C-alpha positions as CSV (number, residue, x, y, z in Angstrom):
1,M,-17.4,17.1,31.9
2,E,-19.8,14.3,32.3
3,T,-19.5,11.4,29.8
4,Q,-22.8,9.7,28.6
5,M,-22.7,6.1,27.5
6,V,-25.8,5.4,25.7
7,K,-27.2,2.6,23.6
8,A,-26.8,3.5,19.9
9,D,-30.2,4.1,18.4
10,A,-31.7,6.6,16.0
11,Q,-32.2,9.2,18.9
12,S,-28.7,8.9,20.5
13,V,-26.9,8.9,16.8
14,A,-28.8,12.1,16.1
15,Q,-27.5,13.5,19.1
16,A,-24.0,12.4,18.6
17,A,-24.1,13.9,15.2
18,A,-25.1,17.2,16.7
19,Y,-22.1,17.0,18.9
20,I,-19.9,16.5,15.8
21,R,-21.3,19.4,14.0
22,A,-20.6,21.6,17.1
23,G,-17.1,20.6,17.0
24,E,-17.0,18.2,19.8
25,V,-15.6,14.5,20.0
26,V,-17.7,11.5,20.4
27,A,-16.9,7.7,20.7
28,F,-18.7,5.2,18.2
29,P,-18.5,1.7,17.3
30,T,-17.0,0.2,14.2
31,E,-16.6,-3.3,12.9
32,T,-12.7,-3.0,14.0
33,V,-12.7,-1.1,17.2
34,Y,-14.4,1.9,18.8
35,G,-13.3,5.2,17.3
36,L,-13.0,8.7,18.7
37,G,-14.4,10.9,16.2
38,A,-14.6,14.5,15.2
39,D,-15.3,16.5,12.1
40,A,-12.3,15.8,9.8
41,L,-12.4,19.4,8.2
42,N,-12.5,21.1,11.4
43,A,-8.9,21.5,12.8
44,Q,-9.9,22.7,16.2
45,A,-12.3,19.7,16.6
46,V,-9.7,17.4,15.5
47,H,-7.1,18.8,18.1
48,R,-9.7,17.7,20.9
49,I,-9.3,14.1,19.7
50,F,-5.4,14.3,20.4
51,E,-6.3,16.1,23.9
52,A,-8.7,13.5,24.8
53,K,-6.2,10.5,23.9
54,G,-3.1,12.3,25.2
55,R,-1.7,11.4,21.7
56,P,1.2,13.0,19.9
57,A,0.2,15.0,17.1
58,D,2.8,13.6,14.8
59,N,0.7,10.4,14.3
60,P,-1.8,10.5,11.4
61,L,-5.4,10.0,11.9
62,I,-8.0,8.1,9.6
63,V,-10.8,9.8,7.9
64,H,-14.1,7.9,7.7
65,I,-16.5,8.2,5.0
66,A,-20.1,6.7,4.3
67,A,-20.2,7.1,0.5
68,L,-17.7,6.7,-2.3
69,D,-18.9,10.1,-3.7
70,Q,-17.1,11.7,-0.7
71,L,-13.7,10.7,-2.1
72,D,-13.5,13.3,-4.5
73,A,-13.5,16.0,-1.8
74,L,-10.7,14.4,0.1
75,V,-8.2,12.9,-2.2
76,T,-6.6,14.1,-5.6
77,D,-6.2,10.7,-7.0
78,V,-7.5,7.1,-6.7
79,P,-5.1,4.7,-8.5
80,E,-6.4,1.6,-10.3
81,A,-5.0,-0.7,-7.6
82,A,-6.9,1.2,-5.1
83,W,-10.2,0.8,-7.1
84,R,-9.6,-2.9,-7.1
85,L,-9.4,-3.0,-3.3
86,I,-12.3,-0.7,-2.9
87,E,-14.5,-2.9,-5.0
88,A,-13.3,-6.1,-3.1
89,F,-13.3,-4.9,0.6
90,W,-15.3,-1.6,1.1
91,P,-17.2,-1.1,3.3
92,G,-14.9,-2.8,5.6
93,P,-12.0,-3.1,7.8
94,M,-9.6,-1.4,5.2
95,T,-7.7,2.0,5.2
96,L,-6.2,3.2,1.9
97,I,-3.3,5.9,2.0
98,L,-4.1,8.3,-0.8
99,P,-2.9,11.8,-1.9
100,K,-4.9,14.3,0.0
101,R,-6.3,17.7,-1.0
102,D,-5.6,20.9,0.7
103,G,-9.0,21.0,2.4
104,I,-7.8,18.2,4.9
105,P,-6.1,20.0,7.8
106,D,-2.5,19.0,8.6
107,V,-3.5,18.0,12.1
108,V,-5.3,15.1,10.4
109,S,-2.4,13.9,8.3
110,A,0.3,14.9,10.6
111,G,1.7,17.1,8.0
112,L,1.9,14.3,5.4
113,S,0.8,14.8,1.8
114,T,-1.2,11.7,2.2
115,V,-4.3,10.7,4.2
116,G,-5.8,7.4,5.3
117,I,-9.5,6.9,4.1
118,R,-11.9,4.2,5.5
119,F,-15.4,3.4,4.6
120,P,-16.5,1.2,7.6
121,S,-19.2,-1.5,7.5
122,H,-20.8,-0.9,10.8
123,P,-24.2,0.7,10.5
124,V,-23.9,2.8,13.4
125,A,-20.6,4.4,12.1
126,Q,-22.2,4.9,8.7
127,E,-25.3,6.5,10.2
128,L,-23.2,8.9,12.4
129,I,-21.3,10.2,9.5
130,R,-24.2,10.6,7.3
131,R,-26.2,12.4,10.1
132,S,-23.1,14.5,10.9
133,G,-22.9,15.9,7.3
134,C,-19.0,15.5,7.2
135,P,-16.3,12.9,7.1
136,I,-15.2,12.0,10.6
137,A,-11.4,11.7,11.7
138,A,-11.2,9.0,14.3
139,P,-8.3,7.0,15.8
140,S,-9.2,4.3,18.4
141,A,-11.0,5.5,21.4
142,N,-8.5,4.7,24.1
143,R,-5.9,6.7,26.0
144,S,-2.7,6.8,23.9
145,G,-0.8,3.6,24.2
146,R,-3.4,1.7,25.9
147,P,-5.1,-1.6,24.5
148,S,-7.7,-0.6,22.0
149,P,-11.4,-0.7,22.9
150,T,-13.6,-3.4,21.7
151,R,-16.5,-2.6,23.8
152,A,-18.2,0.8,25.0
153,S,-17.2,-0.2,28.6
154,H,-13.6,-0.1,27.6
155,V,-13.9,3.4,26.1
156,L,-15.6,4.6,29.3
157,E,-12.5,3.3,31.3
158,D,-10.3,5.5,29.3
159,M,-12.5,8.5,28.4
160,Q,-14.6,9.2,31.4
161,G,-14.7,12.9,31.8
162,R,-12.9,13.7,28.6
163,I,-15.7,13.4,25.8
164,P,-19.4,14.0,26.2
165,M,-20.7,10.9,24.7
166,I,-20.2,7.2,23.9
167,L,-22.4,5.3,21.6
168,D,-22.7,1.8,22.6
169,G,-23.0,-0.6,19.7
170,G,-22.1,-3.8,21.5
171,P,-18.8,-5.7,20.9
172,C,-16.8,-5.3,17.8
173,A,-16.9,-7.9,15.3
174,V,-13.2,-7.9,14.0
175,G,-11.5,-6.8,17.3
176,L,-8.3,-5.3,15.5
177,E,-7.8,-1.9,13.9
178,S,-8.3,-1.8,10.0
179,S,-5.5,-2.8,7.6
180,V,-3.8,0.4,6.4
181,I,-2.6,0.1,2.9
182,D,-0.5,2.5,0.8
183,V,-1.7,2.7,-2.7
184,T,0.3,5.8,-3.9
185,G,2.8,3.6,-5.6
186,G,2.8,0.7,-8.1
187,T,2.2,-2.1,-5.7
188,P,-0.1,-1.9,-2.4
189,V,2.1,-1.9,0.8
190,V,0.8,-3.1,4.0
191,L,1.7,-0.3,6.8
192,R,-0.5,-2.0,9.3
193,P,-2.1,-5.4,9.0
194,G,-5.6,-6.0,9.9
195,G,-8.7,-8.1,8.9
196,V,-8.0,-7.7,5.3
197,T,-4.9,-9.7,5.0
198,P,-1.8,-9.6,2.6
199,E,-3.0,-12.7,0.9
200,M,-6.6,-11.2,0.3
201,I,-4.9,-7.9,-1.0
202,E,-2.6,-9.8,-3.3
203,R,-5.6,-11.7,-4.9
204,A,-7.5,-8.6,-5.4
205,A,-4.9,-6.1,-6.7
206,G,-2.3,-8.6,-8.2
207,G,0.4,-7.8,-5.9
208,V,1.4,-6.8,-2.2
209,R,4.4,-5.8,-0.2
210,V,4.3,-5.7,3.7
211,D,6.3,-3.0,5.2
212,E,9.5,-3.9,7.2
213,H,8.1,-1.9,10.2
214,V,5.2,-4.2,10.7
215,M,7.2,-6.3,13.0
216,K,9.7,-3.8,14.3
217,P,9.9,-0.3,15.3
218,L,10.6,2.9,13.5
219,E,14.1,4.2,13.8
220,E,14.6,7.5,15.5
221,G,13.6,10.2,13.0
222,E,11.6,8.1,10.7
223,T,8.1,9.4,9.8
224,A,5.0,7.4,10.7
225,R,3.2,7.0,7.5
226,S,0.2,5.1,9.2
227,P,-1.4,5.1,12.7
228,G,0.1,2.5,15.0
229,M,3.6,2.7,13.6
230,K,5.6,5.1,15.6
231,Y,4.9,4.6,19.5
232,R,4.5,1.7,21.8
233,H,0.7,0.9,21.2
234,Y,-1.8,-1.5,22.5
235,A,0.1,-2.0,25.8
236,P,-1.0,-3.3,29.1
237,R,0.5,-2.0,32.3
238,A,2.4,-5.3,32.5
239,E,5.6,-5.8,31.1
240,M,5.0,-8.3,28.3
241,T,7.6,-10.9,26.6
242,I,6.6,-12.9,23.5
243,F,8.2,-16.3,22.8
244,T,8.5,-17.7,19.5
245,G,9.7,-21.4,18.2
246,A,8.8,-24.9,18.5
247,P,5.8,-25.4,21.0
248,D,7.5,-27.6,23.5
249,A,10.6,-25.1,23.5
250,V,8.2,-22.1,23.9
251,A,6.3,-23.7,26.9
252,R,9.4,-24.7,28.6
253,A,10.8,-21.1,28.3
254,I,7.6,-19.7,29.5
255,C,7.3,-21.9,32.5
256,S,10.9,-21.1,33.5
257,R,10.1,-17.3,33.4
258,Y,6.7,-17.7,35.0
259,D,8.0,-19.8,37.8
260,A,11.0,-17.4,38.5
261,A,8.7,-14.3,38.6
262,P,8.4,-13.0,41.9
263,R,4.4,-12.3,41.7
264,G,1.7,-11.3,39.4
265,A,2.6,-13.3,36.4
266,A,0.1,-14.6,33.7
267,I,0.6,-16.7,30.5
268,L,-1.3,-16.1,27.1
269,A,-1.5,-19.4,25.3
270,L,-3.0,-21.0,22.3
271,S,-6.0,-23.0,23.4
272,E,-4.6,-26.2,22.3
273,H,-1.5,-25.6,24.7
274,V,-3.4,-24.4,27.8
275,A,-3.6,-27.7,29.7
276,G,0.3,-27.9,29.3
277,Y,0.9,-25.2,31.8
278,G,-0.7,-27.0,34.6
279,A,-1.9,-24.9,37.5
280,R,0.0,-21.7,36.5
281,R,-2.3,-18.7,35.7
282,V,-3.1,-19.2,31.8
283,F,-5.5,-17.4,29.5
284,S,-6.4,-18.7,26.1
285,L,-5.7,-16.6,23.1
286,G,-7.8,-18.9,21.0
287,S,-7.3,-21.8,18.6
288,L,-4.1,-22.4,16.8
289,S,-6.1,-23.1,13.7
290,H,-8.5,-20.0,14.0
291,A,-6.2,-16.9,14.4
292,Q,-9.4,-14.9,14.1
293,E,-10.2,-15.9,17.7
294,A,-7.0,-14.3,18.9
295,A,-7.9,-11.0,17.0
296,G,-11.1,-11.0,18.7
297,A,-9.7,-11.7,22.1
298,L,-6.4,-10.0,22.4
299,F,-7.6,-6.5,23.5
300,D,-10.2,-7.8,26.0
301,L,-7.4,-10.1,27.4
302,L,-4.8,-7.2,27.8
303,R,-7.6,-5.1,29.6
304,E,-8.3,-8.0,31.8
305,M,-4.7,-8.3,32.6
306,D,-4.8,-4.8,33.9
307,A,-7.9,-5.4,36.0
308,L,-6.3,-8.4,37.7
309,G,-3.1,-6.4,38.4
310,V,-1.0,-8.7,36.4
311,E,2.8,-7.5,36.3
312,R,4.2,-9.8,33.9
313,I,2.8,-11.5,30.7
314,Y,4.4,-14.4,28.9
315,A,2.8,-14.9,25.6
316,E,3.0,-17.5,23.0
317,A,3.5,-16.2,19.3
318,L,1.1,-16.9,16.5
319,D,2.0,-18.0,13.1
320,P,2.3,-14.6,11.3
321,H,0.2,-15.6,8.1
322,G,-3.3,-14.4,7.4
323,I,-4.8,-12.3,10.2
324,G,-2.2,-13.9,12.4
325,L,0.3,-11.1,11.2
326,A,-2.2,-8.4,12.5
327,V,-2.4,-10.3,15.7
328,M,1.6,-10.5,16.1
329,N,1.8,-6.8,15.0
330,R,-0.5,-5.7,18.0
331,M,1.2,-8.2,20.3
332,G,4.6,-7.1,19.0
333,R,3.8,-3.3,19.7
334,A,2.1,-4.1,23.0
335,A,5.4,-5.8,24.1
336,G,7.6,-3.3,22.9
337,F,8.8,-5.8,20.4
338,H,10.3,-7.9,23.3
339,I,10.2,-11.1,21.5
340,I,12.4,-14.2,22.3
341,E,13.2,-17.0,19.8
342,V,13.8,-20.3,21.6
């Protein structure tokens, strides 16, 4: 199969929608990361997503909509807390876990009684959903386990020959996947942090809880209630270790590991600390005071590490508050939660 990568415009979006209606899979931009989309109500088409990604089928997908009136056909109930979050953050980088209707194939929800629903704000994503005439199930458009794609060129690296079309809408604004929030209980529960932070959720809904598995892996046999919970995700080819603690102690520990590494090491540091690593190969995650910079840079940096042939990555931890929690969640999973406190 030849994969077309084309600039997103009216003509190419119409062509991509025709592929969706025909049961094919296409990649498209959202404000978070690029998605790999198929008709959410067509089980055979959704199976093609898993084939393209090489993704285990026990990992649920997110269903994308382009209008609130699509909710009724997909879920049986929208609790009051969910409506508060919808009013505050949709369209936007937020997925809500809701009780699903029987029309959603089990392959979408990984057999769960719930489904993740998102209303993206990216105009290309919205237009693709509208023109396709169906909700679109879409995980990130990368091979399973790899860093998520924030540019169309990243998608092409992973999906060349696997899908017919990639819509190029430029770089993604947020740079991390959507926040996933379970609203089936009394208090919203963050299953995967993202651009809509726990602090923002609490202000809008009056309460929030962060699932314990945001910063640790599921135990053997536990069920993934959200994408990104069960397996090693977002990972570069290099072995990655994260260091947390006082900045001076972190720098000393990283320098010691780097200097002892036989070859191919690199450091990911906050921009305020880069100079302290001297002539070592160091890359900036962004500013200590602006975690959004790290959110936008992380996946680009991890893919750059692969392109450079880096074999070991030593990374500074971020403050896990605000969007910093989302960055640490992605870094933690990329490192297999190999986090050292110094």
